[in-house]
C-alpha positions as CSV (number, residue, x, y, z in Angstrom):
1,M,81.0,21.3,-118.1
2,C,81.0,25.2,-117.7
3,R,77.7,25.2,-115.6
4,N,80.0,25.4,-112.5
5,I,81.2,28.7,-113.5
6,R,79.2,31.4,-111.6
7,P,79.7,35.2,-111.5
8,L,82.2,36.1,-108.9
9,S,81.9,39.9,-109.3
10,N,80.3,42.3,-106.6
11,F,79.8,39.8,-103.7
12,E,80.2,40.3,-100.0
13,P,82.6,38.7,-99.1
14,P,84.5,38.9,-102.2
15,A,85.5,35.9,-104.3
16,T,88.2,33.8,-103.0
17,D,91.3,32.6,-104.8
18,D,89.9,29.1,-104.6
19,E,86.6,30.1,-106.3
20,I,88.7,32.0,-109.0
21,Q,90.9,28.9,-109.6
22,A,87.9,26.5,-109.9
23,A,86.3,28.9,-112.6
24,A,89.6,28.9,-114.3
25,L,89.9,25.3,-114.3
26,Q,86.4,24.9,-115.7
27,F,87.1,27.5,-118.4
28,V,90.3,25.7,-119.4
29,R,88.5,22.4,-119.4
30,K,85.8,23.9,-121.7
31,I,87.9,25.5,-124.2
32,S,90.5,22.5,-124.4
33,G,87.6,19.9,-124.6
34,T,89.0,17.7,-121.9
35,T,88.5,17.3,-118.2
36,K,92.0,15.8,-117.6
37,P,95.0,16.6,-120.1
38,S,97.3,14.0,-121.4
39,R,100.7,13.8,-119.6
40,A,102.1,15.5,-122.7
41,N,99.7,18.5,-122.0
42,E,99.7,18.7,-118.2
43,E,102.1,21.5,-118.0
44,V,100.3,23.6,-120.6
45,F,97.2,22.9,-119.1
46,A,98.1,23.9,-115.5
47,R,99.8,27.2,-116.9
48,A,96.6,28.0,-118.9
49,V,94.6,27.6,-115.7
50,D,97.0,29.9,-113.7
51,E,97.0,32.5,-116.4
52,V,93.4,32.5,-116.5
53,A,93.1,32.6,-112.9
54,A,95.5,35.6,-112.8
55,A,93.6,37.5,-115.4
56,S,90.3,36.8,-113.6
57,T,91.7,38.2,-110.5
58,R,93.1,41.3,-112.2
59,L,89.5,41.8,-113.7
60,L,87.6,41.4,-110.4
61,D,90.0,43.8,-108.7
62,A,89.5,46.5,-111.6
63,L,85.9,46.2,-111.9
64,V,83.8,49.1,-110.6
65,T,79.9,49.2,-109.7
66,T,77.5,51.3,-108.0
67,A,75.3,48.3,-107.2
68,P,75.3,47.1,-103.7
69,P,77.2,43.9,-103.1
70,K,75.1,40.7,-103.5
71,D,74.5,38.2,-100.5
72,R,75.9,34.8,-101.5
73,E,73.0,33.1,-99.4
74,I,70.4,35.0,-101.1
75,E,71.9,34.3,-104.6
76,A,72.2,30.6,-103.7
77,A,68.8,30.3,-102.5
78,K,67.7,31.9,-106.0
79,A,69.8,29.5,-107.7
80,R,68.2,26.6,-105.9
81,E,64.6,27.9,-106.6
82,R,65.5,28.1,-110.4
83,A,67.0,24.6,-110.4
84,A,63.8,23.5,-108.9
85,L,61.6,25.0,-111.3
86,R,63.8,23.8,-114.3
87,Y,64.4,20.4,-113.0
88,G,61.0,19.7,-111.0
89,T,62.9,18.8,-107.8
């Protein structure tokens, strides 16, 4: 479930709101143990996703690094290479 959460710090261009929201959704799904909440929990689930996304945005805005920004295409290629070695595709 959480394999879709990727590092979002120090990329050029910076992480988008959609990427942060998707990571927050995956995190809340993981800790709640469900991919879709019941009707009784929909509001709480959505609020948790929004709060985690807001905290993540604040964190990403506050992080400081001296490392050069990572290139998204290069990192994606590295991930594909690792997956090919891992899964033999």
